[in-house]
Each structure stands twice: as C-alpha cells, then as structure tokens.
MIDOSE-1310 file (N, C-alpha, C; in nm, 2 decimals, decimal comma, always signed):
residues 148
msel	+0,08/-0,12/+0,00/+0,00/+0,00/+0,00/+0,09/+0,13/+0,00; +0,20/+0,12/+0,07/+0,28/+0,24/+0,08/+0,33/+0,28/-0,06; +0,36/+0,19/-0,14/+0,41/+0,22/-0,28/+0,30/+0,28/-0,36; +0,18/+0,23/-0,35/+0,06/+0,29/-0,42/+0,04/+0,44/-0,37
rrkv	+0,05/+0,46/-0,24/+0,04/+0,60/-0,19/+0,15/+0,69/-0,25; +0,27/+0,64/-0,26/+0,38/+0,72/-0,31/+0,35/+0,75/-0,46; +0,30/+0,66/-0,53/+0,27/+0,68/-0,67/+0,15/+0,78/-0,69; +0,05/+0,77/-0,60/-0,06/+0,87/-0,60/+0,00/+1,01/-0,57
cael	+0,09/+1,02/-0,47/+0,15/+1,15/-0,44/+0,22/+1,21/-0,56; +0,30/+1,13/-0,63/+0,38/+1,18/-0,74/+0,29/+1,21/-0,86; +0,20/+1,13/-0,89/+0,11/+1,15/-1,01/+0,02/+1,27/-0,99; -0,04/+1,28/-0,87/-0,14/+1,38/-0,85/-0,09/+1,51/-0,78
evyn	+0,04/+1,50/-0,74/+0,10/+1,61/-0,67/+0,03/+1,65/-0,55; +0,00/+1,55/-0,46/-0,06/+1,57/-0,34/+0,02/+1,51/-0,23; +0,03/+1,57/-0,11/+0,11/+1,51/+0,00/+0,03/+1,40/+0,06; +0,11/+1,30/+0,11/+0,06/+1,17/+0,16/-0,04/+1,20/+0,28
hkfl	-0,01/+1,29/+0,37/-0,10/+1,31/+0,48/-0,22/+1,39/+0,45; -0,24/+1,43/+0,33/-0,36/+1,51/+0,30/-0,47/+1,44/+0,22; -0,45/+1,31/+0,21/-0,55/+1,23/+0,14/-0,58/+1,10/+0,20; -0,70/+1,05/+0,17/-0,74/+0,91/+0,22/-0,77/+0,83/+0,09
lvqg	-0,75/+0,70/+0,09/-0,79/+0,61/-0,01/-0,91/+0,53/+0,04; -1,01/+0,53/-0,04/-1,14/+0,46/+0,00/-1,18/+0,36/-0,10; -1,22/+0,24/-0,06/-1,28/+0,14/-0,15/-1,41/+0,10/-0,09; -1,52/+0,14/-0,16/-1,65/+0,11/-0,11/-1,67/+0,19/+0,02
dhcy	-1,70/+0,12/+0,12/-1,72/+0,18/+0,25/-1,60/+0,16/+0,34; -1,49/+0,11/+0,29/-1,36/+0,10/+0,37/-1,26/+0,21/+0,34; -1,22/+0,27/+0,44/-1,12/+0,38/+0,43/-0,99/+0,32/+0,48; -0,89/+0,32/+0,40/-0,76/+0,26/+0,43/-0,69/+0,35/+0,53
spee	-0,64/+0,29/+0,64/-0,57/+0,36/+0,75/-0,42/+0,35/+0,73; -0,35/+0,44/+0,80/-0,20/+0,43/+0,80/-0,15/+0,30/+0,84; -0,22/+0,23/+0,93/-0,17/+0,10/+0,98/-0,17/+0,00/+0,87; -0,24/+0,02/+0,76/-0,24/-0,07/+0,65/-0,13/-0,05/+0,54
ddrl	-0,05/+0,06/+0,56/+0,04/+0,10/+0,46/+0,15/-0,01/+0,43; +0,18/-0,09/+0,53/+0,28/-0,19/+0,51/+0,23/-0,32/+0,45; +0,10/-0,33/+0,43/+0,04/-0,45/+0,37/+0,05/-0,45/+0,22; +0,04/-0,57/+0,16/+0,04/-0,59/+0,02/-0,10/-0,55/-0,04
lldl	-0,10/-0,50/-0,16/-0,23/-0,46/-0,22/-0,32/-0,58/-0,23; -0,27/-0,70/-0,27/-0,36/-0,82/-0,28/-0,42/-0,86/-0,15; -0,34/-0,84/-0,04/-0,39/-0,87/+0,10/-0,51/-0,78/+0,14; -0,51/-0,66/+0,07/-0,61/-0,56/+0,10/-0,73/-0,57/+0,00
dike	-0,72/-0,67/-0,09/-0,82/-0,69/-0,19/-0,82/-0,57/-0,29; -0,70/-0,52/-0,32/-0,69/-0,41/-0,42/-0,62/-0,48/-0,54; -0,69/-0,49/-0,65/-0,63/-0,55/-0,77/-0,67/-0,47/-0,89; -0,62/-0,51/-1,00/-0,65/-0,43/-1,12/-0,80/-0,43/-1,15
gvql	-0,85/-0,31/-1,18/-0,99/-0,29/-1,21/-1,07/-0,25/-1,09; -1,01/-0,26/-0,97/-1,08/-0,21/-0,85/-1,09/-0,06/-0,85; -1,20/-0,01/-0,80/-1,22/+0,14/-0,80/-1,19/+0,19/-0,66; -1,09/+0,28/-0,66/-1,06/+0,35/-0,53/-1,10/+0,50/-0,55
slvi	-1,14/+0,55/-0,44/-1,17/+0,70/-0,44/-1,06/+0,77/-0,35; -1,02/+0,88/-0,40/-0,92/+0,97/-0,33/-1,00/+1,08/-0,26; -0,98/+1,09/-0,13/-1,05/+1,20/-0,06/-0,94/+1,30/-0,01; -0,95/+1,42/-0,05/-0,85/+1,52/-0,01/-0,91/+1,59/+0,12
mafa	-0,83/+1,60/+0,22/-0,87/+1,65/+0,35/-0,83/+1,79/+0,37; -0,93/+1,88/+0,36/-0,89/+2,03/+0,37/-0,83/+2,06/+0,50; -0,88/+2,00/+0,61/-0,82/+2,04/+0,74/-0,68/+2,01/+0,76; -0,62/+1,91/+0,68/-0,48/+1,87/+0,69/-0,39/+1,99/+0,64
rglt	-0,44/+2,07/+0,55/-0,36/+2,18/+0,50/-0,34/+2,28/+0,61; -0,43/+2,30/+0,70/-0,42/+2,39/+0,81/-0,32/+2,35/+0,92; -0,27/+2,23/+0,91/-0,17/+2,19/+1,01/-0,04/+2,25/+0,99; -0,01/+2,29/+0,87/+0,12/+2,35/+0,84/+0,15/+2,47/+0,92
grwe	+0,27/+2,48/+0,98/+0,31/+2,59/+1,06/+0,37/+2,55/+1,20; +0,39/+2,65/+1,28/+0,45/+2,63/+1,41/+0,34/+2,62/+1,52; +0,36/+2,52/+1,61/+0,27/+2,49/+1,72/+0,35/+2,49/+1,85; +0,29/+2,54/+1,95/+0,35/+2,54/+2,08/+0,26/+2,48/+2,19
pape	+0,32/+2,41/+2,28/+0,24/+2,35/+2,39/+0,20/+2,45/+2,49; +0,09/+2,42/+2,56/+0,05/+2,51/+2,67/+0,15/+2,51/+2,78; +0,17/+2,62/+2,85/+0,28/+2,63/+2,95/+0,26/+2,52/+3,06; +0,14/+2,48/+3,09/+0,12/+2,38/+3,20/+0,15/+2,24/+3,15
dhsa	+0,18/+2,22/+3,02/+0,22/+2,09/+2,97/+0,36/+2,06/+3,01; +0,44/+2,16/+3,03/+0,59/+2,14/+3,06/+0,65/+2,04/+2,96; +0,63/+2,06/+2,84/+0,67/+1,96/+2,74/+0,79/+2,02/+2,65; +0,91/+1,97/+2,68/+1,02/+2,00/+2,60/+1,01/+1,93/+2,46
wmtg	+0,94/+1,81/+2,46/+0,93/+1,74/+2,33/+0,84/+1,81/+2,23; +0,74/+1,88/+2,28/+0,65/+1,95/+2,19/+0,69/+2,09/+2,16; +0,79/+2,14/+2,23/+0,83/+2,28/+2,21/+0,90/+2,30/+2,07; +0,85/+2,40/+2,00/+0,91/+2,43/+1,86/+0,85/+2,33/+1,76
mtia	+0,74/+2,27/+1,78/+0,68/+2,18/+1,68/+0,64/+2,26/+1,56; +0,71/+2,22/+1,45/+0,68/+2,29/+1,32/+0,65/+2,18/+1,21; +0,53/+2,20/+1,16/+0,48/+2,10/+1,06/+0,49/+2,16/+0,92; +0,56/+2,09/+0,83/+0,58/+2,14/+0,70/+0,47/+2,10/+0,61
adgt	+0,46/+2,16/+0,49/+0,35/+2,14/+0,40/+0,34/+1,99/+0,35; +0,46/+1,92/+0,35/+0,46/+1,78/+0,31/+0,42/+1,68/+0,42; +0,39/+1,73/+0,54/+0,35/+1,65/+0,65/+0,46/+1,60/+0,74; +0,58/+1,64/+0,71/+0,69/+1,61/+0,80/+0,69/+1,72/+0,91
fvtk	+0,76/+1,69/+1,03/+0,77/+1,79/+1,13/+0,90/+1,77/+1,21; +0,94/+1,89/+1,26/+1,05/+1,89/+1,36/+1,00/+1,94/+1,49; +1,06/+1,90/+1,60/+1,01/+1,93/+1,73/+1,13/+1,93/+1,83; +1,10/+1,95/+1,95/+1,20/+1,96/+2,06/+1,31/+2,07/+2,02
rgel	+1,26/+2,18/+1,98/+1,34/+2,30/+1,94/+1,44/+2,26/+1,82; +1,39/+2,18/+1,74/+1,47/+2,14/+1,62/+1,56/+2,02/+1,63; +1,56/+1,96/+1,75/+1,65/+1,85/+1,78/+1,60/+1,72/+1,71; +1,47/+1,71/+1,70/+1,41/+1,59/+1,64/+1,35/+1,63/+1,50
tdgl	+1,40/+1,56/+1,40/+1,37/+1,60/+1,26/+1,30/+1,50/+1,18; +1,26/+1,39/+1,24/+1,21/+1,27/+1,17/+1,06/+1,25/+1,19; +0,98/+1,36/+1,22/+0,84/+1,34/+1,25/+0,76/+1,33/+1,12; +0,64/+1,27/+1,13/+0,55/+1,26/+1,02/+0,41/+1,26/+1,07
vrvl	+0,33/+1,35/+1,01/+0,19/+1,35/+1,05/+0,11/+1,24/+0,98; +0,03/+1,17/+1,05/-0,05/+1,06/+1,00/-0,20/+1,09/+1,03; -0,28/+1,11/+0,93/-0,42/+1,13/+0,96/-0,49/+1,00/+0,99; -0,55/+1,00/+1,11/-0,62/+0,87/+1,15/-0,76/+0,88/+1,12
sase	-0,83/+0,99/+1,12/-0,97/+1,01/+1,09/-1,00/+1,15/+1,04; -1,04/+1,16/+0,92/-1,08/+1,29/+0,87/-1,20/+1,35/+0,94; -1,30/+1,26/+0,96/-1,43/+1,31/+1,01/-1,41/+1,35/+1,16; -1,32/+1,28/+1,23/-1,30/+1,32/+1,37/-1,18/+1,42/+1,38
rrvn	-1,12/+1,45/+1,27/-1,00/+1,55/+1,27/-0,89/+1,50/+1,36; -0,87/+1,37/+1,36/-0,77/+1,30/+1,45/-0,64/+1,27/+1,37; -0,53/+1,31/+1,43/-0,40/+1,29/+1,37/-0,30/+1,23/+1,47; -0,20/+1,16/+1,42/-0,10/+1,11/+1,50/+0,03/+1,18/+1,46
lkrt	+0,10/+1,24/+1,56/+0,23/+1,31/+1,53/+0,33/+1,21/+1,58; +0,39/+1,14/+1,49/+0,48/+1,03/+1,53/+0,61/+1,04/+1,45; +0,72/+1,00/+1,52/+0,85/+1,00/+1,46/+0,85/+0,87/+1,36; +0,95/+0,87/+1,27/+0,96/+0,76/+1,18/+1,06/+0,66/+1,22
cads	+1,13/+0,68/+1,33/+1,22/+0,58/+1,38/+1,15/+0,46/+1,45; +1,22/+0,35/+1,46/+1,16/+0,24/+1,53/+1,12/+0,26/+1,67; +1,02/+0,20/+1,71/+0,97/+0,21/+1,85/+0,93/+0,35/+1,89; +0,88/+0,43/+1,80/+0,84/+0,57/+1,83/+0,70/+0,57/+1,89
ndhv	+0,68/+0,67/+1,98/+0,55/+0,68/+2,05/+0,45/+0,75/+1,95; +0,32/+0,72/+1,99/+0,21/+0,77/+1,92/+0,15/+0,89/+2,00; +0,15/+1,01/+1,93/+0,09/+1,13/+1,99/-0,03/+1,16/+1,91; -0,15/+1,12/+1,97/-0,27/+1,13/+1,90/-0,35/+1,26/+1,94
fmve	-0,39/+1,34/+1,84/-0,45/+1,47/+1,87/-0,58/+1,48/+1,79; -0,67/+1,55/+1,85/-0,80/+1,60/+1,78/-0,78/+1,75/+1,75; -0,79/+1,78/+1,63/-0,77/+1,92/+1,58/-0,91/+1,99/+1,59; -0,92/+2,10/+1,66/-1,04/+2,17/+1,68/-1,09/+2,23/+1,55
ddgl	-1,22/+2,25/+1,53/-1,28/+2,30/+1,41/-1,21/+2,42/+1,35; -1,17/+2,51/+1,44/-1,10/+2,64/+1,39/-0,96/+2,61/+1,34; -0,91/+2,49/+1,37/-0,77/+2,46/+1,32/-0,66/+2,53/+1,40; -0,69/+2,59/+1,51/-0,59/+2,67/+1,58/-0,54/+2,60/+1,71
vmrg	-0,61/+2,49/+1,75/-0,58/+2,42/+1,87/-0,59/+2,27/+1,84; -0,50/+2,19/+1,90/-0,52/+2,05/+1,90/-0,49/+1,99/+2,03; -0,57/+1,90/+2,08/-0,55/+1,84/+2,21/-0,53/+1,69/+2,19; -0,44/+1,64/+2,27/-0,42/+1,50/+2,26/-0,33/+1,44/+2,37
sciq	-0,28/+1,32/+2,34/-0,20/+1,26/+2,44/-0,10/+1,16/+2,38; +0,00/+1,12/+2,45/+0,09/+1,01/+2,41/+0,03/+0,88/+2,46; +0,00/+0,80/+2,36/-0,07/+0,67/+2,40/+0,02/+0,59/+2,49; +0,15/+0,59/+2,47/+0,24/+0,50/+2,55/+0,26/+0,56/+2,70
sgst	+0,28/+0,69/+2,71/+0,31/+0,75/+2,84/+0,19/+0,80/+2,92; +0,08/+0,84/+2,84/-0,04/+0,90/+2,90/-0,03/+1,05/+2,92; +0,09/+1,11/+2,88/+0,10/+1,25/+2,89/+0,00/+1,32/+2,80; -0,06/+1,43/+2,85/-0,15/+1,50/+2,77/-0,09/+1,64/+2,72
ytlt	-0,14/+1,69/+2,61/-0,09/+1,81/+2,55/-0,20/+1,89/+2,49; -0,18/+2,02/+2,49/-0,26/+2,11/+2,42/-0,17/+2,20/+2,33; -0,18/+2,19/+2,20/-0,09/+2,26/+2,11/-0,17/+2,37/+2,05; -0,11/+2,49/+2,04/-0,18/+2,61/+1,98/-0,09/+2,65/+1,87
kqqd	-0,16/+2,68/+1,75/-0,09/+2,72/+1,63/-0,05/+2,87/+1,65; +0,08/+2,89/+1,62/+0,14/+3,03/+1,63/+0,12/+3,11/+1,51; +0,08/+3,23/+1,52/+0,06/+3,32/+1,41/+0,19/+3,40/+1,39; +0,27/+3,35/+1,29/+0,40/+3,42/+1,27/+0,39/+3,54/+1,20
C-alpha cells in the first residue's frame, strides 16, 4: 500500500498526509500501509476513491504546547506542507503527520524511527488548537498554532 500511496502522491502532486484512499465503505488507514495490495483486496480494475482532507492543509506551521504541559518534546513543533515535522526545538527532525480520521479530525504526530511513540490529537474545528496525548506514556498536551 505504501508504494501505491507514493505513486498517487507523485502522479497527483498531493502530499501523503492530505488524502485518504477509500474502496466502497472501507477507508484505508495508515496502519495498512505496510500490507500488500492483494492482501487488502486491491487488484487491477478495483475502483478507489481519493479524498482530499482540507483540514490537513491547516496543520502547516509552528505549534507550541500550553505552559502547563511542561513539554520539551512538543516545544518548537513545526509542521511542513509535506506532513513532516521537527520538534524539541529542532532536535528531532524525523516526524511525520498521519491522519487517523478525517471526520474526527484526528492525527498522529509520530516519529519515523523504530519504537516511536504515538501522539494522537484531535484538531479543533477552527484549526488553531489540537488536544491529545501520548498513547504510551499517558502525557496530555494542548498545542496552539502560532501566528508568525
């Protein structure tokens, strides 16, 4: 699936984190990216729909944690247009936004290295605040988009 997503990105000039692939009533999730197309019942002639998520465009920019979060990890969180991010004041540069649910506006801010933690957030309707937590540690965060 990940190879198909790369081809869609290249062919349609859309970033990976800004679209969903849907077959019938099944929306393919990031967890399925490592699976083979045949295992997902995707074969020649199958009709897939591409859904562009407008809210994902609004994630681009600099985000800061609430002071009460005391989070060095989230400090300086900057999300690029391609869905990559840097954080911890630029020390960590291997982050990738993964959209978990477009309807719930739920994203996972996760590093690409092995054994990385899942930081799952719900983006508010105005796109200026996201609230979430680290699944592994239970730490909670409120990130506010900075107006540069």
